[in-house]
C-alpha positions in Angstrom: -15.0 54.7 -18.1 -12.5 52.7 -20.2 -11.3 53.6 -23.7 -14.0 51.3 -25.2 -16.7 53.4 -23.6 -17.8 50.6 -21.3 -18.3 51.3 -17.6 -16.1 49.8 -15.0 -17.4 47.5 -12.2 -17.1 50.4 -9.7 -19.1 52.7 -12.0 -21.8 50.2 -12.4 -22.1 49.7 -8.7 -22.1 53.4 -8.1 -24.9 53.9 -10.7 -26.9 51.1 -9.1 -26.5 52.7 -5.7 -27.7 56.1 -7.1 -30.8 54.5 -8.7 -31.6 52.6 -5.5 -31.4 55.8 -3.5 -33.7 57.7 -6.0 -36.2 54.8 -5.9 -36.3 54.9 -2.1 -36.8 58.7 -2.0 -39.6 58.5 -4.5 -41.4 55.6 -2.7 -41.2 57.4 0.6 -42.3 60.8 -0.8 -39.1 62.4 0.6 -38.4 64.6 -2.4 -41.7 66.4 -1.9 -41.2 66.7 1.9 -37.6 67.9 1.5 -38.9 70.7 -0.8 -41.6 71.5 1.8 -39.0 71.7 4.6 -36.8 74.0 2.6 -39.7 76.3 1.8 -40.7 76.5 5.5 -37.2 77.2 6.6 -36.7 79.9 3.9 -39.9 81.7 4.8 -39.2 81.5 8.6 -35.6 82.8 8.1 -37.0 85.8 6.2 -39.4 86.6 8.9 -36.8 86.5 11.7 -34.3 89.1 10.2 -33.2 92.1 12.3 -35.4 95.1 12.3 -32.6 97.0 10.6 -33.0 94.7 7.6 -29.8 92.8 8.2 -30.3 89.1 8.5 -28.1 87.2 10.8 -26.5 84.0 9.5 -26.3 81.2 12.0 -23.5 78.8 11.3 -24.4 75.2 12.1 -21.4 73.0 12.8 -22.1 69.3 12.0 -19.6 66.8 13.2 -19.6 63.7 11.1 -19.2 60.3 12.8 -21.1 57.7 14.7 -23.6 59.2 17.1 -23.8 57.8 20.6 -27.1 56.6 22.0 -26.8 59.0 24.9 -24.4 62.0 24.5 -23.3 64.0 27.5 -22.3 66.8 25.2 -25.7 67.0 23.6 -27.4 66.7 26.9 -25.4 69.6 28.3 -26.3 71.6 25.2 -30.0 71.0 25.7 -29.7 72.0 29.4 -28.0 75.2 28.4 -30.7 76.0 25.9 -33.4 75.4 28.5 -31.7 77.9 30.9 -31.1 80.6 28.2 -33.2 83.7 28.0 -35.9 83.8 25.3 -34.5 84.8 21.9 -35.8 85.0 18.3 -36.4 81.7 16.6 -33.4 80.3 14.7 -33.2 77.6 12.0 -33.1 74.8 14.6 -36.4 76.1 16.1 -37.9 76.0 12.6 -36.7 72.5 12.0 -38.3 71.5 15.4 -41.6 73.1 14.4 -41.6 71.2 11.1 -40.7 68.0 12.9 -43.6 68.4 15.3 -46.0 69.2 12.4 -45.0 66.1 10.4 -45.5 63.8 13.4 -48.8 65.4 14.5 -50.5 65.1 11.2 -49.5 61.5 10.6 -47.4 62.1 7.5 -44.1 60.9 8.9 -42.9 57.6 7.4 -42.1 54.7 9.6 -39.7 53.2 7.2 -36.6 55.4 7.2 -38.2 58.5 8.6 -38.9 61.7 6.6 -36.8 64.4 8.3 -33.0 64.5 8.4 -31.9 65.7 11.8 -28.2 65.8 12.6 -28.9 66.4 16.3 -31.6 63.8 17.2 -31.3 61.4 14.3 -29.4 58.2 15.0 -27.4 56.8 12.1 -28.6 53.4 10.6 -25.7 51.0 10.1 -27.0 50.0 6.6 -28.4 53.2 4.9 -26.3 55.5 7.2 -29.1 58.1 7.4 -29.6 60.3 10.4 -33.3 60.6 10.1 -36.1 60.8 12.7 -37.8 57.4 12.9 -41.4 58.4 12.4 -42.8 56.2 15.2 -45.8 57.9 16.8 -44.7 57.0 20.4 -41.0 58.0 20.0 -40.3 60.7 22.5 -36.9 61.4 21.1 -37.9 62.0 17.5 -41.5 63.2 18.1 -40.9 65.4 21.2 -37.3 66.3 20.6 -36.1 64.8 23.9 -32.5 63.8 23.3 -32.4 61.9 26.7 -34.8 59.3 25.4 -33.9 56.4 23.1 -35.2 56.2 19.5 -37.8 53.4 19.4 -37.6 53.3 15.6 -34.0 52.1 15.6 -32.6 48.8 16.9 -30.0 48.3 19.7 -28.0 45.2 20.0 -28.0 43.5 23.4 -24.4 42.4 22.9 -22.3 45.1 21.3 -24.5 48.2 22.0 -22.6 49.8 19.2 -23.4 51.6 15.9 -23.1 48.2 14.1 -26.4 47.2 15.8 -28.4 50.3 14.8 -30.8 49.6 12.0 -33.9 51.5 10.9 -37.3 49.7 10.3 -36.9 49.5 6.5 -33.3 48.2 6.5 -34.1 45.7 9.2 -36.9 44.2 7.2 -35.5 44.4 3.6 -31.9 43.6 4.3 -32.3 41.1 7.2 -36.0 39.9 7.2 -36.9 41.1 10.7 -39.8 43.3 12.0 -39.2 46.1 14.4 -42.0 45.0 16.7 -40.4 41.6 17.1 -37.0 43.1 17.8 -38.5 45.4 20.5 -40.1 42.4 22.2 -36.7 40.6 22.5 -34.5 41.9 25.3 -31.7 39.6 24.1 -31.9 40.6 20.4 -28.6 40.3 18.7 -27.7 42.3 15.6 -26.7 40.6 12.3 -23.1 41.9 12.8 -22.7 40.1 16.1 -24.4 36.9 14.8 -21.8 36.8 12.0 -18.9 37.4 14.4 -20.0 34.7 16.8 -20.7 32.2 14.1 -24.1 31.4 15.6 -25.8 31.0 12.2 -23.4 29.5 9.6 -23.1 31.6 6.4 -25.2 34.4 7.8 -23.4 37.7 7.2 -24.1 41.4 7.7 -24.7 42.7 4.2 -24.1 46.4 4.7 -21.6 47.9 2.2 -19.1 48.5 5.0 -19.1 44.9 6.2 -19.1 43.5 2.7 -16.1 45.5 1.7 -14.3 44.1 4.8 -15.0 40.7 3.4 -13.8 41.9 0.0 -17.2 41.4 -1.4 -19.0 44.0 -3.7 -22.1 45.8 -2.3 -25.3 44.1 -3.4 -27.1 47.2 -4.7 -30.8 46.7 -5.2 -30.8 43.0 -4.4 -34.1 42.9 -2.6 -36.0 42.5 -5.9 -33.9 39.6 -6.9 -34.3 38.0 -3.4 -38.1 38.3 -3.5 -38.3 37.0 -7.0 -36.5 33.9 -5.9 -38.6 33.5 -2.7 -36.2 34.8 -0.1 -37.5 37.0 2.7 -34.5 39.3 2.7 -31.1 40.0 1.0 -29.4 38.3 4.0 -31.2 35.1 3.3 -30.4 35.3 -0.4 -26.7 35.7 0.4 -26.7 33.0 3.0 -28.0 30.4 0.6 -25.6 31.6 -2.1 -22.6 31.2 0.3 -23.8 27.7 1.2 -23.9 26.6 -2.4 -20.4 28.1 -3.1 -19.0 26.3 -0.1 -20.5 23.0 -1.3 -18.9 23.3 -4.7 -15.4 23.7 -3.3 
């Protein structure tokens, strides 16, 4: 913050991003569910302590980065777990039980999912959340089968990369597409590839990562502005704005 007490452009963008994330959490009921998940894990961890009264702490190593659609390392880990002798439930077992309960009673959200899962969750290119999709028929997220694709996340027919992975909510709000329509298109192309190939003039991927590469500021909560002006998504709002700017040059 400057000497005059006014916030910088970066601080304003950061505050807008924080408010957007809070609004999403409240609208999806994730704050309540996160508390419920912590309570279940805490109670289960207490129940699985050693008989001597000493609790074992299991270190969980999470490797940050872009998850692959099919990981040989994770597949090998799952095979080893299947062959291992039965052992007392650990924190990952508890998470799986909570995951199954959320999906079975219909409370899982289809928008961005309701459970963070660093093992099964596939990172969305826009919101960058590794959450289970919440789709009832998803064998990966619902059954915990890592060998199956996530039907609640998109996959680009061209790049097959993390740039083409979008969750249901980001796909609709940021780019104006429905997940069911994307599933029906075997040749579906992600917004990132459409921009790179120049198929639709002035159409750009509006994720913060891609906007920064263009030296453009992230849009924040632009969906409300887009809908007020009659646009179906943030991408359509930006496309029209870029057209007008080009015409004025």
